C-alpha positions in Angstrom: -0.1 0.1 0.1 2.9 2.5 0.8 3.7 4.9 3.3 0.7 7.3 4.2 2.3 10.1 6.7 -0.7 11.8 7.3 -3.2 8.8 7.3 -5.4 10.7 5.0 -8.4 8.5 4.0 -8.5 7.1 7.4 -11.0 7.2 10.3 -10.4 6.2 13.9 -13.1 5.5 15.5 -12.6 5.4 19.8 -15.1 3.6 22.0 -13.9 3.9 25.5 -15.1 3.7 29.0 -13.4 7.0 30.1 -13.7 10.5 29.1 -11.4 10.7 25.9 -8.4 13.1 26.7 -8.6 16.3 24.7 -5.0 17.0 24.4 -4.4 13.3 22.9 -6.8 13.3 20.3 -5.2 16.8 19.3 -1.9 15.5 19.4 -3.0 12.7 17.0 -4.4 15.3 14.7 -1.1 17.3 14.8 0.7 14.1 14.0 -1.7 13.0 11.7 -3.7 15.7 9.5 -5.3 13.6 7.2 -7.0 11.2 10.2 -10.4 11.7 11.1 -11.1 11.0 14.7 -14.5 10.1 16.2 -14.9 9.4 20.1 -17.9 7.9 21.9 -18.1 6.9 25.6 -18.8 3.2 26.5 -20.6 3.8 29.7 -20.7 0.4 31.0 -17.8 -2.2 30.6 -19.7 -5.2 29.5 -21.4 -3.3 26.6 -21.2 -5.1 23.1 -23.6 -2.8 21.5 -22.7 0.6 19.7 -23.4 3.6 21.5 -23.8 5.6 18.4 -25.8 5.1 14.8 -24.8 2.0 13.0 -24.0 4.2 9.8 -20.8 5.5 11.9 -19.2 2.0 11.0 -19.4 2.1 7.1 -16.0 4.2 6.5 -14.0 3.4 9.9 -10.7 2.0 9.2 -9.1 2.0 12.8 -11.0 1.0 15.8 -10.2 1.4 19.7 -12.5 -0.8 21.7 -13.0 -3.0 24.7 -16.3 -4.9 23.4 -17.9 -3.0 20.9 -17.3 -4.8 17.6 -19.0 -4.4 14.3 -20.0 -7.1 11.6 -17.9 -7.5 8.6 -21.1 -6.0 6.5 -21.0 -2.9 8.9 -17.5 -2.2 8.7 -16.0 -3.0 5.3 -13.2 -0.7 5.4 -11.7 -1.9 8.8 -8.2 -2.5 8.8 -6.8 -2.2 12.4 -8.3 -2.7 15.7 -6.9 -2.0 18.9 -8.2 -3.9 21.6 -8.0 -2.3 25.3 -7.7 -5.7 26.8 -4.5 -8.0 27.1 -6.4 -11.0 25.9 -8.4 -11.5 22.4 -10.3 -14.5 23.5 -13.6 -12.4 23.4 -13.1 -12.1 19.5 -11.6 -15.2 18.4 -15.3 -16.5 17.2 -16.4 -13.2 15.7 -16.5 -13.0 12.0 -15.0 -9.6 12.0 -11.9 -11.4 13.3 -12.1 -14.7 11.4 -13.4 -13.7 8.2 -11.7 -10.6 7.3 -8.0 -9.5 7.0 -8.3 -6.7 9.7 -5.3 -6.9 12.1 -6.3 -7.1 15.8 -3.6 -5.9 18.4 -4.0 -6.7 22.2 -3.1 -4.1 25.1 -0.2 -6.2 26.0 2.5 -4.2 28.2 -0.7 -2.1 29.8 -1.1 -4.6 32.5 2.5 -5.7 33.3 3.4 -3.3 36.2 0.0 -3.5 38.2 -0.3 -7.2 37.8 3.3 -8.1 38.4 2.7 -6.2 41.6 -0.5 -8.0 42.5 1.4 -11.2 41.9 4.3 -10.4 44.1 2.2 -8.7 46.7 -0.6 -11.6 47.3 2.6 -14.1 47.3 4.1 -12.2 50.2 1.1 -11.3 51.9 0.6 -15.2 52.1 4.1 -16.1 52.9 3.8 -13.3 55.7 0.4 -14.4 56.8 -1.1 -10.9 56.5 -4.6 -12.2 56.2 -4.4 -13.7 59.4 -2.6 -10.9 61.3 -5.3 -8.3 59.6 -7.8 -10.4 61.3 -6.2 -10.2 64.6 -5.9 -6.3 64.0 -9.4 -6.0 63.4 -10.1 -7.5 66.7 -7.6 -5.1 68.5 -5.1 -8.2 69.6 -1.5 -8.3 70.0 -1.5 -12.1 69.8 1.9 -14.1 68.8 0.9 -17.2 70.2 1.1 -18.8 66.8 4.0 -17.1 65.4 5.7 -19.1 62.4 9.0 -18.2 61.1 8.7 -16.7 57.7 10.0 -18.6 54.8 11.3 -15.7 52.6 11.8 -15.6 48.7 15.5 -15.7 48.4 16.6 -18.6 46.3 12.9 -19.8 45.7 12.1 -20.5 42.3 9.3 -18.8 40.4 7.7 -20.5 37.3 5.9 -18.5 34.8 3.6 -20.1 32.6 3.4 -17.7 29.6 6.2 -15.5 29.4 4.5 -12.3 27.8 4.7 -8.6 29.1 3.1 -9.7 32.5 5.5 -12.6 32.9 8.5 -10.5 32.0 7.6 -8.1 34.6 7.0 -10.4 37.2 10.3 -11.8 36.5 12.0 -8.6 36.9 10.3 -8.0 40.1 10.9 -11.5 41.4 14.6 -11.3 40.4 14.9 -8.2 42.4 13.8 -10.5 45.4 16.6 -12.9 44.9 14.2 -15.5 43.1 15.3 -18.1 40.3 13.0 -17.9 37.3 11.7 -20.5 35.3 9.9 -19.2 32.0 7.4 -21.3 29.8 6.5 -20.3 26.5 4.7 -22.4 23.9 7.4 -21.8 21.0 11.1 -22.4 21.6 13.3 -19.5 22.5 16.8 -21.4 22.1 18.5 -18.3 20.5 19.2 -14.5 21.9 17.3 -13.2 19.2 14.2 -15.3 19.8 14.2 -14.5 23.5 13.7 -10.7 22.9 10.3 -9.0 23.6 8.7 -7.7 20.3 5.6 -6.5 22.1 5.0 -3.0 23.5 6.3 -2.6 26.9 6.4 0.7 29.3 10.0 2.1 29.0 12.4 0.5 31.5 10.4 -2.4 32.5 9.8 -6.1 31.5 12.7 -8.2 30.3 13.3 -7.0 26.7 16.2 -9.2 26.1 15.1 -12.3 27.8 17.7 -12.4 30.4 16.1 -13.1 33.5 14.9 -17.1 33.1 17.7 -19.4 34.4 15.6 -22.1 32.5 13.6 -21.7 29.7 10.8 -24.3 28.6 8.5 -24.7 25.7 6.4 -26.8 23.7 2.9 -27.9 23.2 2.7 -31.2 24.5 1.5 -32.4 28.0 5.3 -33.6 28.3 6.7 -30.2 27.6 4.3 -28.7 30.1 5.1 -31.5 32.9 8.7 -31.0 32.5 8.2 -27.1 33.4 5.9 -27.9 36.3 8.2 -30.7 37.6 11.4 -28.1 37.8 11.0 -27.4 41.6 8.5 -24.5 41.6 7.6 -22.5 44.8 5.6 -19.9 42.9 3.7 -20.8 39.8 2.3 -17.9 37.8 -0.3 -18.6 35.2 -0.1 -16.2 32.7 -1.0 -17.7 29.4 -4.0 -16.5 27.3 -7.2 -18.4 27.3 -7.3 -20.5 23.9 -9.0 -23.9 23.0 -5.8 -25.4 23.6 -5.2 -24.0 27.2 -8.7 -24.6 28.6 -8.2 -26.7 31.6 -4.5 -26.5 31.1 -3.9 -27.3 35.0 -6.1 -30.2 36.2 -5.5 -33.1 38.3 -2.5 -34.6 36.8 -0.7 -31.2 37.1 -1.4 -30.6 40.7 -0.4 -34.2 41.6 2.8 -33.4 39.6 3.6 -30.3 41.6 3.3 -32.2 44.8 5.4 -35.0 43.5 9.2 -36.0 44.5 8.9 -34.7 47.8 7.2 -31.3 47.0 3.8 -31.8 48.5 2.6 -28.4 50.1 5.4 -26.6 48.6 3.8 -24.5 45.4 2.0 -21.6 45.7 -0.2 -21.0 42.5 -1.1 -17.7 41.5 -3.8 -17.2 38.5 -3.9 -13.8 36.6 -4.6 -15.2 33.2 -8.2 -16.5 32.8 -10.4 -18.6 35.2 -10.8 -21.6 32.7 -7.2 -22.1 32.3 -7.6 -24.1 35.6 -10.1 -26.7 36.6 -11.8 -25.5 39.4 -12.8 -29.0 41.1 -9.0 -29.9 40.8 -7.6 -26.8 42.3 -9.8 -27.4 45.2 -9.0 -30.8 45.8 -5.4 -29.8 45.6 -6.0 -27.0 48.2 -7.7 -29.4 50.5 -5.5 -32.3 50.2 -2.3 -30.1 50.7 -0.9 -30.9 47.0 -0.2 -27.3 46.8 0.5 -24.5 49.5 -2.1 -22.2 48.5 -3.4 -20.0 45.7 -4.0 -16.3 44.8 -6.8 -16.2 42.2 -7.8 -13.0 40.5 -9.6 -15.0 37.7 -12.0 -18.1 38.5 -14.1 -20.2 36.9 -17.1 -19.6 37.0 -17.0 -15.9 37.0 -18.1 -13.9 38.9 -17.6 -16.5 41.7 -20.8 -17.0 43.1 -21.8 -16.2 47.0 -21.1 -18.9 48.8 -18.8 -20.8 46.8 -16.3 -23.2 48.2 -13.3 -21.2 47.5 -14.6 -18.1 49.5 -14.0 -20.0 52.6 -10.8 -21.8 52.1 -8.1 -20.5 54.4 -4.9 -21.1 52.1 -6.6 -18.7 49.2 -6.6 -15.1 48.4 -9.3 -14.1 45.9 -9.8 -10.9 44.4 -12.7 -9.9 41.6 -10.7 -9.8 38.5 -9.1 -6.1 39.3 -5.4 -6.8 39.3 -5.2 -5.2 35.7 -6.7 -2.0 37.2 -4.7 0.8 37.2 -4.4 4.8 37.0 -2.0 4.6 34.1 -4.3 2.0 32.3 -5.9 4.6 29.8 -2.4 6.5 29.3 -0.8 3.1 28.3 -3.6 1.9 25.8 -3.2 5.3 24.0 0.5 4.9 23.7 -0.1 1.6 22.0 -2.7 3.1 19.7 -0.4 6.0 19.0 2.7 4.2 18.2 0.6 1.7 16.1 -0.7 4.5 14.1 2.8 5.8 13.4 3.7 2.3 12.2 0.4 2.3 9.9 1.3 5.7 8.6 4.8 4.0 7.7 3.2 0.9 6.2 4.9 -1.3 8.8 3.0 -4.1 10.9 1.7 -3.1 14.2 3.1 -4.3 17.5 1.0 -6.9 19.7 -0.7 -8.3 16.8 -2.9 -11.2 17.4 -2.0 -14.4 15.7 -5.3 -15.5 14.0 -4.2 -19.2 13.9 -3.0 -19.3 17.5 -5.6 -17.0 18.8 -3.2 -14.7 20.7 
């Protein structure tokens, strides 16, 4: 197609749950004077209907959205969709994704700082027994009768299942605490070049060169996954996308493996991916039987987790209602990705964070 520095002929439709910042839009128009920019407020996070006349779609070429998406017939000129979510599982079955050449890009990199803090924060809270001490604080009691020595993080091994932007920033924090990092990716990362991060990352963060892991596991087979899980993990972080291949990726056999070879009750499991990556009945069994040390769950299956569900009352579980990615910097970072990809579009270059339509992430 060739370069189009002004983005003449392009129309950007922004559908956001926040007020659109005027200075950002003014900056876009200054950079790309040929770009038409149209903004709408998505008042509810779970809306999938368009908060504007459907005729608005007909000449849209670029779309920024969480969940509002057109049919191929409604938006025949659509070229690039910037999702505001890290995952793309909610679009995989839509005709606009499957049956068109429109490029979809995720918000990878936006969530790394805050979710990595959640992972490390919940792990340390569990290790240091903060939930129990908080209960005593509410009762106004100075009680050291059940004092346990803390097993700190130094020389512990963290295994990160899915070494994307969240995993890489988690590895940075874990390394700073003295932990050893094992990474797992679907595709092999056997060369220095293949270990580099090609997705968007806030400046100075993450693991751009893939230098933190001391061991790197990869592969799509059960044996490949089991080799990673059997590598002596003290903290297992689930950060893999939800796809048909990762549904119930961690089930009874995997929890049994974490407890094998004298490691029963050693591994703490942290899930910040999607609830269905883990079999709920099987993780409950693993928690009850002491196969794993405990769990921190920001996502569950089902979700929302129903009132009175068994997981709520388990003493070795920390649960938050899918909030680990929330940040005051979220909007700013998403717009940075959009601006960066618009520049690449103007130069006739492929966008970053592009979803592989065959693999679904």
